[in-house]
VMD Tcl script that draws the C-alpha trace (Angstrom):
set ca {
  {7.50 -11.13 11.84}
  {5.94 -13.01 14.82}
  {8.09 -13.07 17.85}
  {10.95 -12.26 15.67}
  {9.46 -8.90 15.12}
  {9.41 -7.90 18.67}
  {12.88 -8.79 19.08}
  {13.89 -6.60 15.88}
  {11.97 -3.84 17.40}
  {14.14 -4.05 20.34}
  {17.57 -3.95 18.65}
  {16.76 -1.98 15.30}
  {14.31 0.99 15.20}
  {13.93 0.51 11.34}
  {11.49 -2.31 11.84}
  {9.27 -0.63 14.17}
  {7.00 0.07 11.18}
  {6.30 -3.71 10.91}
  {3.33 -5.13 12.07}
  {2.76 -7.97 14.33}
  {-0.72 -8.62 13.83}
  {-1.43 -8.63 10.23}
  {-1.18 -11.29 7.51}
  {1.30 -13.68 9.71}
  {-1.43 -15.89 11.30}
  {-0.63 -14.90 14.85}
  {-3.55 -13.40 16.96}
  {-2.26 -11.26 19.89}
  {-5.05 -11.49 22.48}
  {-5.42 -7.95 23.35}
  {-5.73 -7.03 27.13}
  {-8.14 -4.19 26.49}
  {-10.92 -3.98 23.84}
  {-9.98 -2.49 20.53}
  {-13.02 0.07 20.54}
  {-12.09 1.29 24.18}
  {-8.63 1.97 23.35}
  {-9.65 4.03 20.22}
  {-11.93 6.18 21.89}
  {-8.64 7.04 24.06}
  {-6.44 7.26 21.33}
  {-8.75 9.29 19.19}
  {-8.82 12.24 22.04}
  {-5.21 11.83 22.72}
  {-4.58 12.67 19.01}
  {-7.44 15.23 18.91}
  {-5.71 16.88 21.93}
  {-2.21 16.90 20.26}
  {-3.77 18.35 16.99}
  {-5.67 21.22 18.79}
  {-2.52 22.26 20.87}
  {0.26 22.10 18.17}
  {1.32 23.65 15.03}
  {3.70 22.38 12.57}
  {6.23 24.15 10.22}
  {8.31 22.38 7.65}
  {11.23 23.14 5.31}
  {11.62 23.14 1.53}
  {12.20 19.20 1.91}
  {9.17 18.93 4.01}
  {10.86 18.08 7.25}
  {8.31 18.64 9.50}
  {8.52 20.10 12.99}
  {5.45 19.97 16.07}
  {5.58 22.81 18.13}
  {3.15 23.37 21.05}
  {1.10 26.70 20.74}
  {1.86 28.79 23.80}
  {-0.64 30.49 25.98}
  {-2.34 33.37 23.72}
  {-0.40 32.08 20.55}
  {-1.92 32.58 17.34}
  {-0.45 29.82 15.31}
  {-2.59 27.85 13.34}
  {-3.32 24.47 15.21}
  {-3.22 21.27 13.24}
  {-6.69 20.84 13.59}
  {-7.67 23.92 11.77}
  {-5.16 23.19 8.90}
  {-6.66 22.89 5.32}
  {-4.35 20.32 4.48}
  {-5.98 18.00 7.43}
  {-7.83 15.03 6.10}
  {-9.40 11.97 7.43}
  {-10.47 8.37 6.08}
  {-12.50 5.73 7.64}
  {-11.88 2.33 7.63}
  {-13.96 -0.68 9.40}
  {-11.39 -2.87 10.91}
  {-11.71 -5.09 14.31}
  {-15.52 -4.74 13.92}
  {-15.29 -1.08 14.85}
  {-15.00 2.19 12.37}
  {-11.32 3.77 12.82}
  {-11.16 7.57 11.78}
  {-7.53 8.18 10.88}
  {-6.28 11.69 10.60}
  {-3.86 12.83 8.01}
  {-1.96 16.01 6.47}
  {-1.51 15.99 2.80}
  {1.39 18.63 2.49}
  {2.16 17.54 -1.20}
  {0.30 14.55 -2.95}
  {3.52 14.08 -5.33}
  {3.23 14.06 -9.26}
  {4.16 10.47 -10.03}
  {2.34 7.29 -9.75}
  {-0.54 5.89 -7.45}
  {0.90 3.12 -4.97}
  {-1.16 0.26 -3.78}
  {-1.49 -1.31 -0.45}
  {0.43 -4.30 -2.10}
  {3.17 -2.67 -3.42}
  {6.58 -1.67 -2.00}
  {7.40 1.80 -1.25}
  {10.56 3.98 -1.13}
  {10.32 5.94 1.91}
  {11.93 8.22 4.32}
  {10.17 9.01 7.67}
  {10.20 9.88 11.35}
  {8.25 8.43 13.92}
  {7.19 10.42 17.11}
  {5.07 9.63 20.41}
  {4.01 12.04 22.76}
  {3.10 12.25 26.54}
  {0.96 14.97 28.16}
  {1.58 16.17 31.25}
  {-0.27 18.38 33.47}
  {1.42 20.37 36.71}
  {0.06 23.40 38.52}
  {-2.74 23.62 35.49}
  {0.12 23.67 32.92}
  {-0.07 21.25 30.23}
  {3.25 20.09 28.75}
  {3.68 17.76 25.94}
  {6.84 15.63 25.64}
  {7.80 14.35 22.19}
  {9.97 11.19 21.50}
  {11.29 10.42 18.25}
  {11.27 6.36 18.29}
  {12.33 5.96 14.42}
  {14.04 8.48 12.04}
  {15.05 7.30 8.61}
  {15.71 10.14 6.30}
  {17.69 8.11 3.89}
  {14.83 6.44 2.07}
  {14.67 2.69 2.42}
  {12.16 0.29 1.00}
  {9.13 -1.08 2.94}
  {6.52 -3.42 1.48}
  {3.17 -1.92 2.40}
  {1.50 -5.33 3.11}
  {4.07 -6.00 6.12}
  {3.81 -2.77 7.80}
  {1.54 -1.61 10.50}
  {-2.15 -1.05 9.11}
  {-2.12 2.59 9.39}
  {0.83 2.93 6.86}
  {-1.06 0.55 4.42}
  {-4.13 2.67 4.45}
  {-2.41 6.44 4.47}
  {0.46 5.76 2.07}
  {-1.67 4.94 -0.76}
  {-3.25 8.24 -0.77}
  {0.08 9.90 -1.94}
  {2.30 9.41 -5.25}
  {5.51 9.01 -5.88}
  {7.72 11.76 -7.28}
  {10.87 11.78 -9.61}
  {14.58 11.68 -9.34}
  {17.81 13.12 -10.99}
  {21.30 11.51 -10.36}
  {23.89 14.16 -9.52}
  {27.41 14.21 -10.93}
  {28.93 12.93 -7.52}
  {26.53 10.00 -8.18}
  {24.02 10.82 -5.31}
  {20.27 11.03 -5.98}
  {17.96 13.97 -5.70}
  {14.39 13.44 -5.22}
  {11.76 15.81 -6.31}
  {7.89 16.35 -6.36}
  {7.50 13.32 -4.24}
  {4.45 12.70 -1.92}
  {4.83 14.00 1.81}
  {2.52 14.13 4.55}
  {1.75 13.28 8.20}
  {-0.41 10.61 9.70}
  {-1.73 10.03 13.17}
  {-2.18 6.41 13.74}
  {-4.31 5.06 16.89}
  {-2.68 2.30 18.33}
  {-5.40 -0.09 16.99}
  {-3.58 0.22 13.70}
  {-0.10 0.23 15.07}
  {1.34 -1.59 17.96}
  {-1.70 -1.64 20.18}
  {-0.97 -3.96 23.41}
  {2.74 -5.00 22.01}
  {5.12 -2.73 24.15}
  {8.52 -1.91 23.17}
  {11.51 -0.39 24.82}
  {10.50 2.56 23.03}
  {6.95 2.58 22.23}
  {4.39 1.77 25.24}
  {1.55 -0.32 24.86}
  {-1.80 1.54 23.76}
  {0.09 4.21 22.27}
  {-0.91 6.49 19.20}
  {1.96 7.31 16.96}
  {2.70 10.15 14.56}
  {4.82 9.45 11.45}
  {5.96 12.52 8.97}
  {6.78 10.92 5.68}
  {7.69 11.03 2.01}
  {7.06 8.67 -0.82}
  {10.08 8.68 -3.16}
  {9.27 5.58 -5.42}
  {7.53 2.57 -5.45}
  {8.06 -0.94 -6.97}
  {5.35 -3.00 -8.25}
  {4.84 -6.60 -6.69}
  {4.08 -9.90 -7.95}
  {3.67 -12.00 -4.58}
  {2.77 -15.40 -6.24}
  {5.13 -15.03 -9.08}
  {2.30 -15.85 -11.45}
  {3.07 -13.03 -14.30}
  {0.21 -11.01 -13.00}
  {1.13 -7.83 -10.83}
  {-0.41 -8.13 -7.00}
  {-2.15 -5.00 -7.64}
  {-4.23 -6.42 -10.40}
  {-5.13 -9.55 -8.28}
  {-6.06 -7.74 -5.01}
  {-9.48 -7.03 -6.02}
  {-11.79 -6.06 -9.38}
  {-9.97 -3.46 -10.97}
  {-13.39 -1.62 -11.73}
  {-14.01 -1.12 -8.22}
  {-12.18 2.21 -7.06}
  {-12.35 1.19 -3.28}
  {-10.90 -2.37 -3.84}
  {-7.92 -1.50 -1.59}
  {-10.41 -0.56 1.14}
  {-11.87 -4.21 1.25}
  {-10.34 -7.55 1.92}
  {-8.55 -8.93 -1.16}
  {-10.75 -11.25 -3.67}
  {-10.14 -15.07 -3.18}
  {-11.63 -16.48 -6.28}
  {-11.54 -20.44 -5.47}
  {-12.34 -19.58 -1.75}
  {-9.42 -21.92 -0.78}
  {-8.44 -18.98 2.00}
  {-5.33 -17.77 0.04}
  {-6.37 -14.34 -1.65}
  {-5.53 -14.40 -5.52}
  {-2.40 -12.17 -5.13}
  {-1.24 -15.20 -2.68}
  {-2.41 -18.03 -4.79}
  {-0.43 -20.14 -7.57}
  {-3.80 -21.19 -9.10}
  {-6.57 -18.46 -8.57}
  {-9.47 -20.47 -9.73}
  {-8.69 -23.64 -8.64}
  {-9.03 -25.57 -11.59}
  {-5.87 -27.53 -11.16}
  {-3.48 -25.40 -13.52}
  {-1.17 -22.78 -12.35}
  {-2.26 -19.15 -13.15}
  {1.16 -18.71 -14.94}
  {0.53 -21.16 -17.25}
  {-2.76 -19.64 -18.19}
  {-1.71 -16.43 -19.07}
  {1.14 -17.53 -21.16}
  {1.28 -17.30 -24.97}
  {3.75 -18.18 -27.63}
  {4.97 -16.47 -30.86}
  {7.38 -17.03 -33.42}
  {10.41 -14.41 -33.81}
  {13.04 -15.21 -36.28}
  {11.94 -18.95 -36.76}
  {12.09 -19.39 -32.83}
  {9.14 -20.24 -30.68}
  {9.01 -17.76 -27.61}
  {6.76 -17.92 -24.48}
  {5.64 -14.65 -23.02}
  {2.77 -13.60 -20.58}
  {-0.48 -11.33 -21.47}
  {-0.12 -8.12 -19.68}
  {-3.08 -7.41 -17.46}
  {-4.45 -5.09 -19.91}
  {-3.20 -4.55 -23.46}
  {-1.81 -1.60 -24.81}
  {-3.69 1.13 -26.43}
  {-1.85 0.78 -29.76}
  {-0.11 -1.90 -31.14}
  {3.54 -1.65 -31.55}
  {4.65 -2.57 -35.07}
  {8.14 -3.67 -33.93}
  {6.97 -6.44 -32.00}
  {5.81 -9.78 -34.04}
  {2.53 -9.96 -31.78}
  {-0.47 -7.85 -30.93}
  {0.61 -5.41 -27.87}
  {-3.19 -4.62 -27.69}
  {-3.92 -8.24 -26.08}
  {-4.44 -8.20 -22.53}
  {-5.05 -11.58 -20.59}
  {-8.18 -12.93 -22.58}
  {-11.55 -14.25 -21.76}
  {-12.52 -17.99 -22.49}
  {-13.22 -18.16 -26.22}
  {-14.23 -20.82 -28.59}
  {-13.75 -19.61 -32.07}
  {-10.44 -19.99 -33.95}
  {-8.17 -16.41 -34.45}
  {-8.00 -15.99 -37.89}
  {-5.05 -13.84 -37.87}
  {-2.26 -13.46 -35.03}
  {-1.57 -9.89 -36.38}
  {-5.14 -8.83 -36.24}
  {-7.13 -8.29 -33.30}
  {-10.20 -10.82 -33.30}
  {-13.63 -9.80 -32.75}
  {-15.26 -10.29 -29.33}
  {-17.13 -13.34 -30.66}
  {-13.87 -15.12 -31.03}
  {-11.91 -13.98 -28.19}
  {-11.98 -10.74 -25.73}
  {-8.73 -9.13 -25.04}
  {-9.53 -5.99 -24.32}
  {-13.10 -5.67 -22.43}
  {-11.90 -4.16 -18.86}
  {-14.93 -6.04 -17.55}
  {-14.36 -9.45 -18.99}
  {-13.93 -12.46 -16.99}
  {-10.21 -13.40 -17.79}
  {-9.55 -17.02 -18.34}
  {-7.39 -17.65 -15.34}
  {-10.10 -16.90 -13.21}
  {-12.59 -19.03 -15.08}
  {-12.70 -22.60 -13.68}
  {-14.46 -23.79 -16.60}
  {-11.76 -22.40 -19.33}
  {-8.83 -25.12 -18.86}
  {-5.59 -25.23 -20.91}
  {-4.69 -25.89 -23.80}
  {-5.63 -22.67 -25.30}
  {-5.31 -21.03 -28.77}
  {-3.34 -17.92 -28.99}
}
mol new
graphics top color blue
foreach p $ca { graphics top sphere $p radius 0.5 }
foreach p [lrange $ca 0 end-1] q [lrange $ca 1 end] { graphics top cylinder $p $q radius 0.2 }
display resetview
């Protein structure tokens, strides 16, 4: 991203989604205060929602139409599908409007996953002539063929709204094409402070709120630091349902969140070495990784106990590798346990 992002925005509309203010260490000095612009953006968004209605087809392709004088169409602002979330960012509380046209029937996505999406980006401009108000819409990006976008690398508004939806399913046709079904589909209205703010482009002026219609077809779980633990498990306490609304956890306080840190607890041992275990199969010693959480039941076809997630620190020997030990000896299952890769006092070598 950085300066490269601005160049890419000029030459390729696809990357208009990527943020130039998140996670790359660059701080653009805003010409105007965030809170001042947010008030203006919110007014513009509400005016648009009050004066427009939407239609969409069976594939959830959305069209925005201005309500004519005397029109009886239901404005966006009065739709049952309209909802909001609040996020405290830039020391202000943003209110983000979105339409959940369909939630989706598949998996939940998180803000550290990669999303397979199709979308359309729209900006609007209000003009008043002889007491007549007209809205001009401009489509600045239109990707109806799904593409992969990592949610920690796009504008902040996307990383907040997309995780409120689920993926769908797909079928492969006889001609090799893919048909997507039951995907999450919606519309988001993003204030400029969570989009491009003061960074203007040839297609998006500075301080411009944006609208995106989107469909979430699929997802890919990511492991940013390649330590054998999915980033979604390292972002925050899995017992906290709101953990993705907050800053990512940094266990050792070194300035790098756990999902980007190769030594989460700062004990001098790589996280990936602390979540490994070995087992013997056919006389051969094999190294593998504990899952974050073990399976509900053991698979008898595997030579190890599938119920074991990453264990906490333990002191007693494991009596039998085929039997789940008691919590006194080792804790592989308690969801609230302090896993050994996050316990600085717990260092290799380990017993499996």
